[in-house]
C-alpha positions, 0 to 999 in steps of 0.5 A, a space after each residue: 500500500 505504501 508503494 501505491 501511495 508513492 506511485 500516486 503521489 509521483 503522478 499527481 505531484 509532478 503534474 501539478 508542479 508542471 502546471 504551476 511552472 507553466 503559470 509562472 512562465 506565462 506570467 514572466 512572458 506577459 510581464 514584458 508586454 507593454 503598450 509601447 511595444 506597438 511603437 517599437 513593433 512599427 519601427 522594427 518593421 519599417 523598411 528602407 532601400 539600402 544598397 539595392 535591397 530592402 532592409 528592416 530597421 530592426 535589422 539595422 539597429 536595436 529599437 527600444 524605449 527605455 524611459 518614455 513610451 513616447 520616445 523611441 531610441 534606435 541604436 544603429 549597428 553601423 555608424 556609416 548608415 546613421 545619416 541615411 537612416 535618420 533621413 528615412 525616419 524623418 521622411 516617414 513623418 517622425 521627428 528625429 535627431 542624432 547627436 554628433 558622434 553618437 550611434 543613437 537616433 532619438 525619435 518622438 512618436 505619437 501614442 499607439 493607435 487603436 489598431 496597433 494596440 489591438 494587434 498587441 491584444 490579439 498577440 496576447 490572446 494567442 499567447 494565452 491560448 498557447 499557454 492553455 494548450 500547454 496545460 492541456 498537454 501536461 494533463 493529457 500526457 500524465 493521464 496517459 501515463 496513469 492509464 498505462 500504469 493502471 493497465 499494467 497493475 502498477 497502481 490500483 484503479 482507485 489510486 489512479 482515479 484519485 490521482 486523475 481527479 487531483 490533476 483535473 482540479 489543478 488543471 481547471 484551476 491553472 487554466 482559469 488563472 492563465 485566462 485571468 492573467 491574459 485578460 487582465 493584461 489585455 485590458 490594461 494594454 487596450 484601456 478604453 478600447 478594450 472589449 470582451 472577445 472570448 466567450 468566458 471573458 464576462 465571467 472572468 471579468 466578474 472574478 477579477 472584480 471580485 478579487 480586486 474587491 477582496 484585495 481592497 478589503 484585505 488592505 483596508 483591514 490591515 490598515 485598520 489593524 495597523 492603526 489600532 496597534 499604533 494606538 495601543 502602542 501610543 497608549 502604552 507609551 503614555 502610561 509608561 511615561 505617566 508611571 515614570 513621572 509618578 515615580 520621579 515625583 515620589 523620588 523628588 518628594 522623598 529627597 525634599 523630605 530628607 533635605 528638610 529633616 
């Protein structure tokens, strides 16, 4: 029986661990996605004729926006191309300048358009669906292993059923978490342009609102608790100060009595 429990735990624990790792990886991926990526994507895709061939700006330099989403910085790999690239950017209607001797071209850009933001939103949906597919693969592969082990009588059917149930619950929970994370990110990217797309978006939005409300209540409770503890601490300090003053008064009275005697 002990061996069966070990087998059951090895299946469910491994699968749940893989599901949790998939959530963490997805969180890391979408963390770096921002609305300013729209402008960077546009500049990466701009093409100019150079030496008789079309080349993307992203191939000629590194495009980034380190400080301000309204300012894009292009680090040109080859200084010989700076003047040509600078002129090309200006011809495309973007104010740009280059300091003498610098490899950087600084460009001012407008806010991303709705279309650009929606492209990022679509990409987020693809990434979310891909992450959910990864969860399905984890569940399916583990399920096949459990089935094979059960057929070969490595584990009892009852133990296999328990393990499968644990994995199914973890899968549903993980899938919901990834869809919520993707939806929250898409909502923050699109802002006022956000609309529900997937069938379960309205239900997930309710869950997000519920979580936000619970989090606000938790923070408020912590704040009240902190204020109450601070009040008690101040009262204790006042009591200690008052007791100290009483002791000092008594000592002074005793010293006065001795001096008078």
